[in-house]
C-alpha positions as CSV (number, residue, x, y, z in Angstrom):
1,M,19.5,47.1,15.9
2,S,16.6,49.4,17.7
3,V,13.5,48.3,17.9
4,V,10.0,50.8,18.5
5,L,6.7,49.2,19.1
6,L,4.3,50.9,16.8
7,A,0.9,49.0,17.1
8,R,-0.1,46.4,19.8
9,A,-3.8,45.3,19.8
10,K,-5.9,42.1,20.9
11,E,-9.6,41.7,20.4
12,V,-11.4,38.7,21.5
13,R,-14.7,38.3,19.8
14,D,-18.1,37.2,21.2
15,E,-17.7,33.9,19.5
16,G,-14.3,33.2,20.9
17,S,-12.2,34.1,18.0
18,I,-9.0,36.3,18.7
19,I,-7.5,39.0,16.5
20,E,-4.0,40.1,17.6
21,I,-1.7,42.7,15.7
22,V,1.8,43.6,16.6
23,I,3.8,45.9,14.7
24,W,7.4,47.0,15.4
25,E,9.8,49.5,13.5
26,L,13.4,48.3,13.3
27,S,16.6,50.6,12.7
28,E,17.3,48.2,10.0
29,P,15.7,45.7,7.8
30,L,15.2,42.1,9.2
31,P,16.5,40.1,6.3
32,P,15.5,39.0,3.8
33,S,12.7,41.7,3.9
34,T,13.6,45.2,2.6
35,H,11.7,47.4,4.7
36,C,11.9,48.3,8.4
37,Y,9.0,46.7,10.1
38,R,8.6,43.4,11.9
39,Y,5.0,42.5,12.7
40,R,2.6,39.6,13.7
41,L,-0.9,39.4,12.7
42,Y,-3.1,36.8,14.0
43,Y,-6.7,35.5,13.7
44,G,-7.7,32.3,15.4
45,S,-10.6,30.4,16.9
46,G,-11.0,27.2,18.8
47,G,-7.2,27.2,19.6
48,A,-6.3,27.0,15.8
49,S,-4.5,29.6,13.7
50,R,-6.8,30.4,10.9
51,V,-4.8,33.4,9.5
52,R,-1.3,34.7,10.3
53,Y,0.9,37.2,8.6
54,D,4.5,37.4,9.9
55,N,7.9,37.8,8.9
56,E,11.3,36.8,10.6
57,R,14.9,36.5,9.9
58,G,15.7,34.1,7.2
59,K,12.0,33.6,5.9
60,G,11.0,37.1,5.2
61,D,7.3,38.0,4.3
62,H,4.8,35.4,4.3
63,R,1.1,34.7,5.1
64,H,-0.7,31.3,6.6
65,I,-4.2,30.7,5.5
66,G,-5.3,27.6,7.1
67,E,-2.6,25.0,6.7
68,Q,-1.0,27.0,3.7
69,E,2.0,29.1,3.8
70,E,2.7,31.5,1.0
71,D,5.0,34.4,0.2
72,Y,3.3,37.8,0.9
73,V,4.8,41.1,-0.9
74,F,4.9,43.6,1.6
75,T,4.2,47.3,0.2
76,T,2.9,49.6,3.0
77,L,1.7,48.8,6.6
78,E,-1.9,50.1,5.6
79,Q,-2.0,47.5,2.7
80,L,-0.6,44.8,5.3
81,I,-3.7,45.3,7.6
82,E,-6.0,45.6,4.6
83,D,-4.9,42.3,3.4
84,F,-5.1,40.5,6.5
85,R,-8.8,42.0,7.8
86,R,-9.9,40.8,4.2
87,D,-8.2,37.6,4.8
88,V,-9.9,37.3,8.0
89,E,-13.2,38.1,6.6
90,N,-12.8,35.7,3.9
91,W,-12.2,32.8,6.5
92,R,-15.1,33.8,8.5
């Protein structure tokens, strides 16, 4: 499987929180996902994960809001980033 890094960005905010976005394009889907992307979007503060979106083999697309984990319905990269940013703003 070939992998191409599409985006990697990390921002450390003044209050010490961290936002990190990493997105790869894959030559084939990572089951059970049906799209050809692998991603990790993270927001944390004080050493704790507050909001995280990711997909992994066997688990698929999901998000973590605090201690809660739930399935995430992936549609587009743009929507993924928009949903992540909205959840970060809601957390803050």
